C-alpha positions in Angstrom: 43.8 153.9 68.2 46.3 151.7 69.8 44.3 150.2 72.6 46.1 147.7 74.8 43.6 144.8 75.0 46.2 142.3 76.2 45.5 143.0 79.8 41.8 142.2 79.5 42.1 139.1 77.4 42.4 135.8 79.1 44.0 133.0 77.2 41.8 129.9 76.6 44.2 127.5 78.3 44.6 129.6 81.4 44.2 127.7 84.7 44.2 130.7 86.9 41.3 130.9 89.3 40.9 134.3 90.8 40.6 134.5 94.6 37.1 134.8 96.0 36.0 136.6 99.1 35.7 133.9 101.9 35.2 134.2 105.7 39.0 133.6 106.0 39.7 136.9 104.2 37.3 139.0 106.2 38.2 140.5 109.6 38.5 137.8 112.2 37.5 138.2 115.8 40.3 138.0 118.4 40.5 134.6 120.2 39.1 134.9 123.7 41.1 133.0 126.3 39.1 131.2 128.9 40.1 131.8 132.5 41.8 128.9 134.2 43.2 127.3 131.1 46.8 127.8 132.3 46.2 125.7 135.3 44.5 122.9 133.4 47.7 122.3 131.4 49.7 122.2 134.5 47.2 119.8 136.1 47.5 117.5 133.0 51.3 117.4 133.2 51.1 116.7 137.0 48.6 113.8 136.5 50.8 112.5 133.6 53.8 112.4 135.9 51.9 110.4 138.5 50.6 108.0 135.9 54.2 107.5 134.6 55.5 106.8 138.1 52.7 104.3 138.8 53.4 102.6 135.4 57.0 102.1 136.3 56.1 100.7 139.8 53.6 98.3 138.2 56.2 97.2 135.7 58.8 96.3 138.4 56.1 94.8 140.7 55.0 92.4 138.0 58.6 91.3 137.5 58.7 90.5 141.2 55.4 88.6 141.1 56.7 86.5 138.2 59.8 85.6 140.3 57.6 84.8 143.3 54.6 82.9 141.8 56.2 81.0 139.0 58.6 78.1 139.4 62.3 79.0 138.9 62.6 76.9 135.7 59.8 78.9 134.1 60.7 82.4 135.2 62.8 83.2 132.0 59.9 82.1 129.8 57.3 84.1 131.8 59.5 87.1 131.8 60.1 86.9 128.1 56.3 86.7 127.5 55.8 89.7 129.8 58.5 91.8 128.1 57.1 90.9 124.7 53.6 92.0 125.8 55.0 95.3 127.1 56.9 95.9 123.8 53.8 95.1 121.7 51.6 97.4 123.7 54.2 100.2 123.6 54.6 100.0 119.9 50.8 99.9 119.4 50.4 103.0 121.6 53.2 104.9 119.7 51.6 103.9 116.4 48.2 105.2 117.5 49.7 108.4 118.7 51.5 109.0 115.4 48.5 108.1 113.4 46.4 110.8 115.2 49.0 113.4 114.5 
């Protein structure tokens, strides 16, 4: 007559929640890979490289335009404003990228 009821009793202050059967615990279907997705990633990288090259060329072209169109005495001020705008836009883009991650 010595039954062990301790395994069936649950203390009143227990915070244990037993696992429930969810779709995650059932058998999952294998992920189907779409054809052509390997080349899409390569195309994005290639387009990104072209955009980066164009951005560098635009950056240096704007510097030359400032030296050409603006009077010599105002070139440092215009360049400073241009550099400040580039820094602000760069920081904003990095912040948005980090925020999305």
